[in-house]
C-alpha positions in Angstrom: -0.4 0.2 -0.2 2.4 2.4 0.4 4.3 1.6 -2.7 1.2 2.8 -4.0 1.2 5.8 -2.1 3.9 6.8 -3.3 4.2 6.3 -7.0 0.5 6.2 -7.7 -0.6 8.6 -5.0 -4.4 9.6 -6.6 -7.2 6.9 -5.1 -10.4 6.2 -5.9 -13.0 6.7 -2.8 -14.8 4.3 -3.7 -13.1 1.9 -5.2 -9.9 2.2 -3.6 -7.8 2.2 -7.4 -4.4 4.4 -6.7 -3.3 6.4 -10.3 -0.4 7.9 -11.0 -1.8 10.9 -12.5 -5.1 12.9 -11.4 -6.0 13.7 -14.9 -6.9 9.6 -14.8 -7.8 9.3 -11.5 -10.7 11.9 -13.3 -11.4 9.5 -16.4 -11.6 6.8 -14.0 -14.0 8.1 -11.8 -16.4 8.6 -14.6 -16.9 4.6 -14.2 -18.7 4.7 -11.3 -20.7 8.0 -12.5 -22.2 7.0 -15.7 -20.9 10.6 -17.1 -20.4 10.1 -20.7 -19.7 13.8 -22.5 -17.0 12.1 -25.8 -20.3 11.5 -28.5 -19.4 10.4 -32.2 -20.6 13.6 -34.5 -21.1 10.4 -36.9 -23.9 7.6 -35.0 -24.2 9.5 -31.7 -22.4 7.0 -29.5 -21.0 8.3 -26.0 -18.1 8.1 -24.2 -16.8 8.6 -21.1 -13.5 9.2 -22.4 -11.4 11.0 -25.7 -9.1 8.2 -26.2 -12.8 5.6 -26.6 -13.8 7.8 -28.9 -10.8 8.2 -31.3 -10.9 4.4 -30.9 -14.0 4.0 -31.8 -14.0 6.7 -35.0 -12.1 4.2 -36.7 -14.7 2.0 -36.8 -16.2 4.8 -38.9 -13.1 5.8 -41.2 -11.9 2.4 -41.7 -8.3 3.2 -40.0 -5.9 0.3 -38.7 -2.7 2.1 -38.0 -1.5 -0.9 -35.9 0.3 -3.3 -37.2 1.9 -6.5 -36.6 5.3 -7.1 -38.1 5.2 -11.0 -38.0 2.1 -11.4 -40.6 1.0 -7.6 -41.8 -2.5 -7.8 -39.9 -3.7 -4.2 -39.3 -6.0 -2.9 -36.4 -7.8 0.0 -35.1 -6.8 -0.4 -31.1 -3.4 -0.9 -30.1 -4.5 -3.3 -27.3 -5.5 -5.4 -30.7 -2.7 -5.9 -31.5 -1.2 -6.9 -28.7 -3.9 -9.5 -27.9 -3.3 -10.5 -31.7 0.7 -11.1 -31.1 0.0 -13.7 -28.8 -1.1 -15.9 -32.0 2.4 -15.5 -32.7 4.2 -15.8 -29.6 1.9 -18.8 -28.6 0.8 -17.0 -24.8 -1.9 -18.3 -23.2 -1.8 -16.4 -20.0 -5.5 -16.9 -19.0 -6.3 -19.9 -17.7 -9.9 -21.9 -17.0 -10.5 -23.1 -13.3 -12.6 -25.1 -14.1 -11.5 -27.3 -16.7 -7.2 -25.4 -17.4 -8.4 -24.8 -20.9 -6.1 -21.3 -21.8 -6.6 -18.6 -23.7 -4.4 -15.7 -25.4 -7.2 -12.8 -24.0 -8.8 -12.6 -20.8 -12.4 -12.0 -22.8 -11.9 -15.2 -24.9 -12.0 -16.7 -20.9 -14.9 -15.4 -20.2 -16.5 -16.1 -23.0 -15.1 -19.8 -22.5 -16.6 -19.5 -18.9 -20.0 -19.6 -20.1 -19.6 -23.3 -21.4 -19.4 -24.2 -17.7 -21.9 -21.7 -16.4 -24.4 -22.4 -19.0 -24.7 -18.6 -18.8 -26.7 -16.9 -22.2 -26.9 -13.1 -21.4 -27.8 -12.0 -25.5 -31.7 -12.7 -26.1 -33.2 -12.5 -29.6 -36.0 -9.8 -29.4 -37.5 -11.4 -32.2 -38.7 -15.4 -31.2 -37.1 -15.0 -27.5 -34.0 -17.4 -27.8 -30.6 -16.3 -25.7 -27.2 -17.3 -26.3 -23.8 -17.1 -24.6 -22.4 -15.1 -27.4 -23.2 -11.9 -29.7 -21.7 -13.5 -32.4 -24.5 -16.1 -32.0 -26.6 -14.2 -32.3 -25.8 -11.9 -34.4 -26.0 -15.1 -36.7 -29.3 -16.3 -34.9 -30.9 -12.7 -36.3 -30.3 -13.8 -40.1 -33.0 -16.1 -39.6 -35.6 -14.1 -39.7 -34.6 -10.7 -41.2 -33.5 -13.8 -44.1 -30.3 -12.4 -44.8 -27.8 -14.3 -46.9 -25.0 -12.6 -48.5 -22.8 -16.5 -48.8 -23.9 -17.1 -52.3 -22.5 -20.6 -54.3 -21.0 -20.0 -57.6 -21.6 -23.1 -58.9 -25.6 -23.8 -58.2 -27.0 -20.3 -57.4 -27.6 -21.5 -53.4 -27.5 -18.4 -50.5 -26.7 -19.1 -47.2 -26.5 -16.7 -44.2 -22.7 -18.3 -42.9 -19.8 -18.6 -44.7 -19.1 -21.6 -43.0 -22.7 -23.6 -44.6 -21.9 -22.5 -47.9 -17.8 -23.9 -46.8 -20.3 -27.1 -46.0 -22.6 -26.9 -48.9 -19.5 -26.9 -51.5 -18.8 -30.2 -50.2 -22.0 -31.2 -51.8 -20.6 -30.0 -55.1 -17.6 -31.7 -55.1 -18.5 -35.3 -53.7 -16.4 -34.5 -50.4 -17.1 -36.5 -48.1 -14.1 -36.9 -44.9 -16.7 -37.5 -42.2 -17.7 -41.7 -42.2 -19.3 -43.5 -39.7 -16.9 -45.8 -37.7 -20.1 -48.2 -37.1 -21.5 -49.1 -40.8 -18.2 -47.0 -43.1 -21.2 -44.3 -44.5 -19.3 -41.1 -45.1 -20.8 -37.8 -44.8 -19.9 -34.1 -46.0 -20.9 -32.5 -42.7 -19.7 -33.6 -39.5 -23.3 -32.6 -38.0 -24.6 -34.9 -40.6 -22.7 -37.9 -39.7 -23.1 -37.0 -35.3 -27.1 -37.2 -36.7 -26.2 -40.8 -38.6 -24.7 -42.2 -35.7 -27.9 -41.7 -33.3 -28.9 -44.5 -36.2 -27.0 -47.2 -34.4 -27.5 -46.2 -30.8 -30.6 -45.7 -30.7 -31.0 -42.5 -29.2 -33.5 -40.3 -29.1 -32.6 -37.2 -27.1 -35.3 -35.2 -28.2 -38.7 -35.5 -26.6 -42.2 -33.9 -27.1 -43.8 -32.2 -24.2 -47.2 -33.1 -25.8 -47.3 -36.6 -26.6 -44.1 -38.4 -24.8 -42.5 -38.7 -28.8 -39.0 -39.2 -28.6 -36.6 -37.9 -31.5 -33.0 -38.3 -32.9 -33.1 -34.5 -34.2 -34.4 -31.4 -32.5 -35.0 -30.5 -36.1 -37.3 -33.8 -36.1 -39.0 -32.5 -32.7 -39.9 -29.5 -33.9 -41.4 -31.2 -37.5 -43.3 -32.6 -34.9 -45.0 -30.2 -32.9 -46.8 -28.7 -35.9 -48.8 -31.8 -35.9 -50.1 -31.1 -32.3 -50.4 -26.7 -32.5 -51.8 -27.0 -36.6 -49.5 -25.5 -38.1 -49.6 -25.1 -41.4 -46.8 -22.5 -42.9 -46.4 -23.4 -46.3 -48.7 -22.5 -49.0 -49.2 -23.8 -52.9 -49.4 -20.3 -55.0 -51.5 -22.5 -57.2 -54.1 -24.2 -55.6 -54.1 -22.4 -51.7 -53.3 -25.4 -50.2 -51.3 -25.2 -46.4 -48.8 -27.8 -44.9 -46.7 -27.7 -41.9 -44.2 -29.1 -43.6 -42.0 -27.6 -47.0 -41.3 -31.7 -47.9 -44.9 -31.7 -48.1 -45.5 -28.7 -50.3 -42.5 -29.8 -52.8 -44.5 -33.4 -53.2 -48.0 -31.3 -53.1 -46.3 -29.4 -56.3 -46.0 -32.6 -57.9 -49.9 -32.8 -58.3 -49.8 -29.5 -60.8 -46.6 -30.1 -62.7 -47.5 -33.8 -63.3 -44.0 -34.8 -62.5 -43.3 -38.3 -61.8 -39.1 -38.7 -61.6 -39.2 -42.3 -59.4 -40.0 -45.1 -62.1 -39.8 -48.7 -60.9 -37.9 -51.2 -63.7 -40.0 -53.7 -63.1 -42.8 -52.4 -65.4 -42.0 -49.5 -65.6 -45.0 -47.2 -63.5 -44.0 -43.7 -63.0 -44.1 -42.4 -59.3 -44.2 -38.2 -57.7 -42.6 -39.8 -54.5 -40.1 -42.1 -53.7 -41.2 -43.5 -50.8 -44.3 -44.1 -53.4 -41.8 -45.6 -55.6 -40.5 -48.1 -52.9 -44.1 -49.0 -51.3 -45.3 -50.2 -55.1 -42.0 -52.5 -55.0 -44.2 -54.7 -52.3 -46.1 -55.7 -55.0 -43.7 -57.4 -57.0 -41.7 -58.7 -53.8 -44.4 -59.7 -52.7 -43.1 -58.6 -49.3 -45.5 -57.7 -46.3 -43.7 -56.5 -43.1 -46.3 -55.4 -41.4 -48.5 -57.9 -39.8 -51.0 -57.5 -37.2 -51.0 -58.8 -33.9 -54.6 -59.6 -33.2 -55.2 -61.9 -36.4 -51.6 -62.4 -38.1 -53.2 -60.5 -41.2 -49.6 -58.9 -43.1 -49.4 -55.9 -45.3 -47.2 -54.1 -47.6 -47.9 -50.2 -46.0 -48.2 -49.3 -42.4 -51.0 -47.4 -42.9 -52.7 -50.2 -44.1 -52.3 -52.4 -41.6 -53.6 -48.9 -39.0 -56.8 -49.4 -41.6 -56.8 -52.8 -41.4 -56.3 -52.2 -36.9 -60.0 -50.3 -37.0 -61.6 -53.7 -37.8 -61.2 -54.6 -34.6 -61.1 -52.2 -32.6 -64.2 -50.8 -34.2 -62.8 -47.1 -34.3 -65.0 -45.0 -36.4 -63.8 -42.0 -36.8 -65.3 -40.8 -39.8 -68.5 -39.0 -39.3 -71.2 -38.4 -42.1 -72.2 -34.7 -40.8 -75.8 -35.1 -43.0 -77.5 -38.2 -41.3 -74.4 -39.2 -38.3 -73.8 -42.4 -40.1 -70.0 -43.3 -39.2 -67.2 -45.1 -41.1 -64.0 -46.4 -40.3 -62.2 -45.0 -43.3 -62.5 -41.5 -44.7 -62.7 -43.5 -48.4 -66.0 -44.6 -47.4 -67.4 -42.0 -45.8 -66.9 -40.0 -48.8 -68.4 -42.9 -51.1 -71.3 -42.7 -48.5 -71.3 -38.9 -49.4 -72.8 -39.5 -52.9 -75.8 -41.4 -51.5 -76.4 -38.0 -50.5 -75.8 -36.0 -53.0 -76.3 -38.1 -56.1 -73.4 -37.7 -57.7 -72.1 -41.3 -60.2 -68.9 -40.1 -61.4 -68.6 -43.8 -62.7 -70.0 -45.0 -66.1 -70.3 -47.8 -68.5 -68.5 -47.0 -71.6 -71.3 -49.7 -73.2 -74.7 -48.9 -71.9 -73.8 -45.5 -70.2 -75.4 -46.5 -67.3 -73.7 -44.1 -64.1 -72.3 -45.3 -60.9 -71.5 -43.8 -57.5 -68.4 -46.1 -57.0 -65.9 -47.7 -59.7 -65.6 -51.6 -57.7 -69.7 -51.2 -59.1 -68.7 -50.3 -62.3 -66.1 -52.8 -62.7 -69.1 -56.0 -61.5 -71.2 -54.3 -63.7 -68.9 -54.5 -66.7 -69.0 -58.2 -66.2 -72.7 -58.4 -67.3 -72.0 -56.9 -70.7 -69.0 -59.3 -70.9 -71.2 -62.6 -69.8 -69.9 -62.7 -66.9 -72.1 -63.0 -63.9 -72.4 -58.8 -61.4 
């Protein structure tokens, strides 16, 4: 204390700090009073010290007078240069007391500490999401404003972050550096590999708070939540139909374009969806992997099994608003409605008789072919 009093005779009455010059003490006092008398004429920001204002002005002028003699990098503030020099010397004087990690800058240590404390002081005003670092918040903001400044020179796709663009470029180069040690599958992105690993471990850490369903990926959980909220943000510009998922909208659009890019190699039938083709292939292989636990009947599609189960449960969720009749399947209700509307869309090309159901028309055609209806 005597040393401080001799070399630094000016002390702060509030926090006890010592200073060699009275001017330094006066500048320091503004940190307690909140006084910021130095204002930027460009943007109006205010600062406690004139030196801070001068440093700030460089953000407008782009001036970077402090140069690194090793690599030539330039900086607006000398303090930034001093911190940068540690990247060349390898000096990391700031250590984490929790895990022992070392950092060149104290600010890096403070940021790192949030990984231990879970502190997320930076919040998004749009959706309320919180982040440990301001840079992460700024990246997140781009999702709301739709800003995508990083464009692919090959296909023109745009991305909010440069890292996303770099990952995307691997799809053009065919580069898949991340391999699964279990099955050998390779992926362009490490995050995709980590998600894939869950297929082997069966890990489903993301749970729905409404129904308890669990999912391997958070994105799948978010899509699932739309089944509870009824949210359908993706609209068809042709007919106005709305969908919960963008993928569903893209599939739907094929009903307007007539596009059927997925062809069966056995019979040549084409389908709009790959999943429909896979289900169709079972008609050739005879595969029926979905079995009823009640009666043992097997089905090619899970949807057919679910429909079949209604014959055991007696569940009839589809009701006629005209007469109140209930049906197990929506298709049965649609057929039934024709008894009220009188609609008979299926016509015989021989005698022009009309029928409400196609199956009835097919039975009727046998009368012309000499068969028994």
